[in-house]
N, C-alpha and C positions, 0 to 999 in steps of 0.2 A: 786891381792888383797888377803889377807889371809882370812880364814874362820872367824876369830875374827873380822876383819874389816867389812866384809859383815854383820855379825850379830849384830854389835854394832851401826850401823847407826841410828837406832831408837829403841824404846822399842820393843823388838822382842818376839814373841811366836814361838817356834820351835815345829812343829808337826813331831815326829819321827815315821815313818812307819817301823815296825820291831824293836821295842824297848825292847822286853822281854828277849833277850839273847845275850850273847857274846858281840860283838862290839856295838850293839844298846844299851844295858844296860850301858856299859862303857861310851858311848857317851852321854847318858842322864845324867849320874852322873856328867860328866865333864862340860857340858853346864849349868846344874843347879848350880854347884858350882861357875860358872862365872857370875851368876845373870840372866840368861835367864829364861823366863817362858817356861817350858817344858811340852809338852803333849805327852804321850806315847801311841802308838797304837800297838796292837798285837792281837793274837787269844786267849791268855791265860789270862783270867780275874784275876785269883788268883795271877799270877806273877805281873800284873799291879797294883793290889790292894796293894801287898806287897811293890812294888817300891814306891807307893804314901805314904804309912805308914812310910817308911824309908827316906822320903823326897828326893828321887832320881828324882821324877817327881812331877809336881804340880797338874796335873790331867791326866785322861786317857780316851780313847775311845776304847772299845773292837770292833774288826772288822777284817774281812778277805776280802782283796781286790778282791778276786775272786767272792765274793758275792755282787750282785747288791744292795741289801738292806743295807749291811754294808757300801758300798761305799757312798750311799746316806746319812747315818749317819755321815760319815766323812766330806762330803761336808757341811752338816748343821752345824757341829761343826766349820768348817773353817769360814763359814759365821758369826757365833756368835763371834768367836775370832777376826775377822777383825774389829769389832766395837771398839775394844780397843787396838789392837796390829797390828804391821806389821808382817804378818805371813810368815814364811818360811816353806816349806814342804821338809822334809828330808827323802828320800827313802833309807832305809838301808835294802837291801834284798840280799839274797844269790843266787847263781846260782843253786846249788844242795844242798839237805839236806839229813839227815839221814846218811850221810857219810859212805857208805858201804865199803869204801876203794878207790882204784884207779878207774878212770873213766870207765874202761872196766867192772867193776862190776855192773854198772847201766844198767837196761834193758830199752827198748824203752819207756815203760809206765812211768817209773820213770823220765826219761828225759823230756818227754812231760808234765808231771804233774808239774815238776819244772819250765819249760818254761812258762806254764800257770800262775803259782803262782807268779813268779818273773819277768816276762817280760810283758805278755799280760795284767795282772791286772794293771800294772803301766800305760800302754797305755789307758786302759779303764778309770781310774780315771782322768788322765790328760785331755782326751777328754771330759769327763763329766764336769770337771771344766771349760774348755774353752767354752763349750756350754752355761754355765751359766754366761759367761763373767768374770770369776774369773781368774786373772793372778797373780801368786805368784812367789816369789823367790823360786827356786826349786833346790835341790841338789840331785844328783843320786849317790849312792854308792853301787856298786855291786861287 
């Protein structure tokens, strides 16, 4: 089944984790242009605000998945959205960031930080959602 078929089954809200740059921003714009209700998430409030002003997203929630309080805000937003929408959670996260070049240029600290940001934080949010009995359509793009 294509992504469009999955997302068009009901009135969908798409919460894009990692919406503020590159693929996430392009994905937000594309889904919004197809009529989806798009909520952007990222750490850069100024970028999210600009995306909303440019009608790339409908609303946003600033947050860092590595932060427990921010994950809580995201969960509360999902609960609110579920009152009116069938919510899909779309994780758009990279493996490494700051792109210093080839993999051998990364030190162990950078690799562990990226793993925590882009892997463990997803597991934490998924587990916290399950503990609350919240099961969503979820797409993982790494």
